N, C-alpha and C positions, 0 to 999 in steps of 0.2 A: 389682297386689298378686296375681293365681293365680299368675306365676312365681315372684313371689316365694316362695312355701308351699311350690310345689315345689321349687326347689333347697333351701329351709330343710328338709325332708321326708330328700331323696332327704341330706344333709349327716348330719344323723342318722342314717338310715341305715347307714351307710358305718363313721360312728365309733362306731356301736354293734356292728359287723361287724367290729372291725381288733385288733391289737396293738396298742398304742403301746411304744418305746424310746427314750432319749437318750443318746448316747452321747459319748462323746470324741476323734475322731480324728485322726491326727498329719495337719498343714497347716504344711509349714516348720519355723520353729521354733515356733510353739503350738499348741495342741489346737482343733482346732472342732468348736465344738456342733452337733452334729447330732439329727435326727428320723431315726423308723426305724416308719413303719407297716403293719403285715405282714394284707393281708385273712384274711377267713377260706373257705377257699377251701368250690368246691362238693364237689370230690373231691379224695382224696389224693393222687389220679393225677397231678391239672391243677398245672406246671411254673409260676409266677407271675415274670409281666416283671414288670421295676421302672422306673418313671417318676424321673427325680431332676430336682428341682425348684431351679432357679438365680435367689435371691432379687435384690430391685433393692437400691440403694442400697451396696453393696457398700463402697465408704471410709469409711460411718459409725464412729461412735463406740461400736454398736450391734455385740456380738463373738456375738450368742446367740440373729439372728432362726432360723438353720437349724433353732431349738428345735419351732419351730412353722408354721412358714413353708411346709411342705407341707401345711398346711388345707385351703389355697388350691384346691388342685387339688380338692378332695370332692366340694365339688354337681357336679361334668362329670364322672365314672368310673365314678359309681358301678354295678354291676355291670361290672366289670371285674376281675380274677384281675388284678390289679398292687400291686404294693408300691412305696410311695410312700415317698421319702429325700431330707432336702435339708441340708445343710451350710451352715456359718454363713462369711463370710469377712468383715473388716471393716479398716478403717485401708490400715495400705498392708499389708497379706496381705489381697490383691483376690484375684477370677477369673484375671488377665491374669501372675498372679504365680505361678511354681512352686508355692511354698507355696498357691495358687487349686486347683491340677491336683493337688498333693498331694491334697487333703482331700476330694475326688471319687474318689479313686482309692481310697484309707483307704477311706472310707464303701462305694465298692460292693465292696470285700475285708468291711468288718462285715456288711454285708444278708448276702452269701456265707456268711457265718457263721452269721446265722440261722437261713437258710431257701434251700433250692435253687432258685435262679432258672433261667429263658429266658432265655439271653445272648443270644438271637437279638431278644430282643424287651426293649432296653434304650430308652427316650425319654428322651429331654431336654427343658425348659421352661426356659423363661427370660424373664424380664419387666423393663422397664428393660436398669438394666447386666448385668443377667443374663443378657440375650442375648450380651455379651461370653464370659460362662463358654463358653454353648453353641458356640460358635465356637473358643475356643479346646482343648474338650474333644474334637471335631470332629475339630482339627488334630492334637494331639501328644496325645490319651489313648488307652488299651490296646486298648479294645475296639469293636470296630465297631456304629453307632448305626441301631434299624431308622426311627425318625422325630424330629424335632425339629421346636417349635414356639416362635416368638420372637415374645412382643409387645411390643408400644410401646418399641422396642429400634433399636439400627444398629452393626449390627455392621462398617457404610463405618470407622466411626470407629477400627476396628485394624485392617481390612482395605482397602485402597485400591482402589477401581473394575479399576484397571488391572493390580494385582495378582490379579484373580480367575484368572486363566488358566491362573496359574499351581498355586491351591492347589484347579484343578479335581481331579486324581484323588485325592484326597485326601475330598474332601465330597460326589463322588458316589455315595457309600453311601446308603443308609434315602432317603427323604426328610424335602422343606423346606418348613414352614409360614408366611406370615408377617403376623401380625394388626398393621396400624397406621393411621393417623388423620391426617389433615390436617389437624390443632388440634393437635397433639401438640407443644407448647412448648420441651420436650428437644432432640426429635429432628425439625428442622424436617423439612415435605414436600418442599421444593425440596432437601433433601439424600437423602433418605433413599428418596423415590419412583425416579430414577436410578438410585441403589448396587442398589435391590429389582430395578428389572426388565436390568439390567443381569445381578446373580446368575444372575433365575433364568431368561434366556437361556442361561447356559455350563452348572448344570446342571441334569442330567434331577432330574425331582419334584417340581418347587419350583413351590410356590401362594402365589398374592398375594388377601390378604383384607384389599385396602382402603377406610376408612370414612372418605368426606371431612369427616364430622364428626365425626371419633374423635379422644380427647384422648390424654394419656399416664397408663401408666399401669394395671391391672388391675380396679381398680374402675371402668373406661369400659368395658370390657368386659363388667366381670359386670352393670353395670346396665340398659345399653342395647343392646345384643348376647347375650343369654345363649345363644339358641339358636348364632348360629354357636359360641363357646367348645364347646357340648355336642358340633355339629356335629364339629370338631377335635381335641376332647381322648377323644370318645369315640362314635367312628367307628362305632363296632357296634352301638347303642343303635338301640334303631324307636322 
């Protein structure tokens, strides 16, 4: 209960200390409903970084997830000078399509119109098939990425294990962190664990946090491993 109360207090402190804006950015033939949260900076001399949240359920009929999805990060990044932004994808305009990539590039452009960000501090966080979007941007996006966190996902569904060596030059900048569970029924351990081990053996600055009891999606990690989420998403927090 104490951990839950602390998380709620961190969430409230972040909500109070940031500005929110909703935008609709170009995503192929559609407009992507997106949320942007800009923190109150400690100093006007500080250039915030940017965390892009890639939601799961990328082919669902809900085409406005991005308006609120980024809030999932709030309990874990309190105190960091980071803008949070989340785009929406759905149906046939998902994270692996040109429209999905277009949505992220357009959202980054929109954020940069709002605030001068430090482009050396761009991070990607993807949950479930949102992790496909993290991999897609890492391979095809315009800007270098400082850190990526992939939660309850399986990028190997798109990038085969024997293709990792071919993409290595493109994904070797920045760091990679995987949070994966042995009881994930969407992405079974028999597929995810060998692929992640192979990926991290070939790509530098790669870390795997494996939980045998771990289940699918952000909810399990929030409830069962809050300290780990804080460690990964807020490494400067003491």
